[in-house]
N, C-alpha and C positions, 0 to 999 in steps of 0.2 A: 583402654578405651572406656569411657563412661557409658552408663546404661542408656542414656538418652541418645547418644550417637549410635550405639548398637541397634537400638530399635529403629532409628531413622534409616540406617544402612539396610536393614532387613526390609523396611517399607519400600525403599528405592529398588531393591532387587526384584520385588514383586511388581512394582510399578513398571519397570522396564520390560516385563513380560507381557504387558497388556498391549492390545492392538490400538491403533490410533483413535478409534472412536471411544474406547474405554478410557484412554488417557485424557481425551477431551472432556469426557463426563467427569472424571476425577478432578480436573482443574476447575471446571465450572462449579462443582460442589464445594471445593475448597474456597473459592471466592465467595460463594453464598454463605458459607460458615463464617468467614472473616467479617463479612458485612453484618451478619446477624449478631456476632459478639460486639462489634463496635456500636451497633444500634442499641443493644441492651445497655451498654455503658452510657451512651448518650441519654437514653430515657431515664436511667437511674440518677443522672446528674442534671436533669432538666435542660439538656442541650436540644434546641429545636432543629430537627432535621427532617426534611421531606425528600424521600428518594426520588431521583430522576427516573422517569419511566421511558421505555422505548419498546416499540413492537418487535425489536430484534430479539428480545427475550422469548417471545412466543414462537419465533422461528425454530426453536429447539424442539417444539412439539411436533413439527412435521416429520414424516418418516420417509427416508432417513434425512436427518439434518446434515447439511454440507459443512465442510471445513470452514467456509466463510461464515456460516450461521454461528458456529462455535466462537470464532474470533470476534464477531460483532457482539454477541452476548457477553463475552468476557470483557470487552471494552466498556459496555454499560455497567457491569458490576465493578470494574476497576475505577471508573469515573465516580461512582457513588462512594466507593471506599476512599478515594482520594479526597473528595469533598468532605466526607465525615471526619477523616483524620485531621483535616484543616480546622474544622470546627472544634474538635477535641483539643488540638494544640492551642487554639485561640482561648478556649475555656481554661486551660491549664496555665495560661500566660507564659508560654515557653517562647 
């Protein structure tokens, strides 16, 4: 087994131990990271991108956020990621 797979397997073992709220937080943070990486790439390549905004993101600030709040926020992040990937693909002429 290669090192990358081993590290991922260990990560997943730990992820599975988390409660549902912790898992939701991990997923939202992962989506935010992906969006940030793609945004940096876009900026470095002069790709014009304006993130879509939604109040659903702010719902995660209320205590405690509901499962629906997490799903709605994840949809906002995924929609932005999808749009930005489309712009990057267009830029790359793929």
